[in-house]
C-alpha positions as a printed Julia matrix, in Angstrom:
58×3 Matrix{Float64}:
  0.11   0.07    0.02
  2.4    2.35    0.67
  4.5    1.69   -2.59
  1.11   2.74   -4.53
  0.61   5.85   -2.45
  4.71   7.07   -3.06
  4.27   6.44   -6.74
  0.75   8.09   -6.73
  1.83  11.31   -4.43
  5.27  11.64   -6.85
  2.96  11.81  -10.03
  0.35  14.17   -8.66
  2.82  16.54   -7.62
  4.91  16.34  -10.93
  1.38  17.13  -12.54
  0.9   19.83   -9.83
  4.1   21.51  -10.82
  3.34  21.27  -14.58
 -0.13  23.17  -14.23
  1.6   25.69  -12.15
  4.0   26.89  -14.91
  1.02  27.0   -17.4
 -0.98  29.45  -15.58
  1.31  32.53  -15.27
  0.47  35.17  -12.51
 -1.42  38.79  -13.71
  0.94  40.3   -11.01
  3.31  42.8   -12.74
  6.63  42.24  -12.93
  8.35  44.48   -9.75
 10.4   47.56  -10.81
 12.94  48.47   -8.14
 12.68  51.92   -6.73
 15.86  53.03   -8.45
 15.02  51.55  -11.8
 11.52  53.58  -11.21
 13.39  57.02  -10.62
 15.46  56.14  -13.82
 12.22  55.76  -15.76
 10.45  59.05  -14.34
 13.8   60.97  -15.29
 13.77  59.71  -18.71
 10.28  60.47  -19.4
 10.46  63.72  -17.95
 13.8   64.38  -19.74
 11.55  63.15  -23.38
  8.98  65.36  -22.47
 11.22  68.48  -22.27
 12.66  67.54  -25.13
  9.09  67.35  -27.29
  8.2   70.71  -25.64
 11.56  72.59  -27.11
 10.8   71.0   -30.06
  7.57  72.35  -30.51
  8.5   75.73  -29.57
 11.02  75.86  -32.02
  8.72  74.72  -34.47
  6.03  77.57  -34.25
């Protein structure tokens, strides 16, 4: 009986792991505080460049 139980439990564990890999999480990827600050600075710089371009075109 123990041998059957052990085999069944190992197969179930493998199946659970395979199913877990198929279903990805909806949680967004973690972005560090330093990375967020860097992205904010880049977007701010891009906005300022766009404003300068618009002013020079008009």
